[in-house]
N, C-alpha and C positions, 0 to 999 in steps of 0.2 A: 965288145959287147960280152964273148963268153970268157974273154981273160979274168972280166974282172971279180975279185974275192968279195964274200958275205961284206969284210971292214971296208971295201971301198964302196959298195954299192949306201952300203951304211948312213957314213960319210956325205954321199953325194943327196942320199934324202934328209939330212942332219943338215943343211947347203940350202937344198932345195926348200926346204920346210923355213928355214930362217928365212929367207928370199920375202916368202909368203908372207911371212908377220908382218916384214920391214914393209911389201907394199901394203897391204890391208891400212897396217899403223897411216901410212901415208894419204891414204884415199878417207879413212878414215875425220886423218886434220885438214883435208883439202874440204870434203863434205861440212863438217863443224863450219870451217870460217863465209861457207856459202849461208851456211843455214844463219850463223850471224850478222855475215850482210844485211842478207835477209829481210833479218829481223828489224838492224838498224835503218834500213832504208824508207819500212814500214812504219816503225817504231812501235813494234811487235815487242810483247813484254812472256815470259813464261806461263806466265796467266792466260796470255791471251791462245796459246797454240797445243797447254791440254785439253786432255775432253770432256766432254761436261759430268760426267759420272765421274772423274778423280777432281775436278775443282767443285760439287755438288759436298754439303758439309757431311758429315755422316752423324745416321742416325746413334744418340746415345739409348743406353739400353733401360725404360725406366725400370726400378724395383717396386715388385707390389705390394702395396701391404698386405699382412698374414688376415687368411679368416680361418683359420685356426688354431689351436694351442693343447697343447698336453701341460695338464697341469700339475703332473709330477715333474716332468723336467725342467718345462719351459719354450719343449722345442713349439716353431711354432712351423704353419704352408701354408702357403696364400691360393690354396686351390685348383693352380697351373700345374705341368706336368704326373708325372706320377706320385700318387698314393707314399710317404713316406712308411717309411716299414710300422713306426711305432703309431702310426694312426688303422694301420692295413692288420698290425696284432689287435688293435682292441674293438674295430669292427667287427673281425672276427672270433670274437670273443661277447660277439650282443652288446657291445657297445651302438649310441647310434652317434653321425654324422654333428648332426645338433649340440651332444653332449658337449662338443669342442670349440662350438664357433664361438667365436669375437663379439 
């Protein structure tokens, strides 16, 4: 081993990495074949083996109707989340929230 050069060691490393990749590919193919055989044997589908969380329908976000409108620009706010700047500025200058209610 002491007579090995850096290029020899790198070549050995490359060869080992190639062997590892081939072995992993073969093992993966065998595992897939086993899974397919078991699915066929028991009549399973992909939906059967999916997790309940993955199979559950995703909740769609519901758009909330606006509750407040800026009469000058027509901008609206649903009352959820941060107040928009136009409303914050108007409230700071003495306006009431009820002034913008729809």
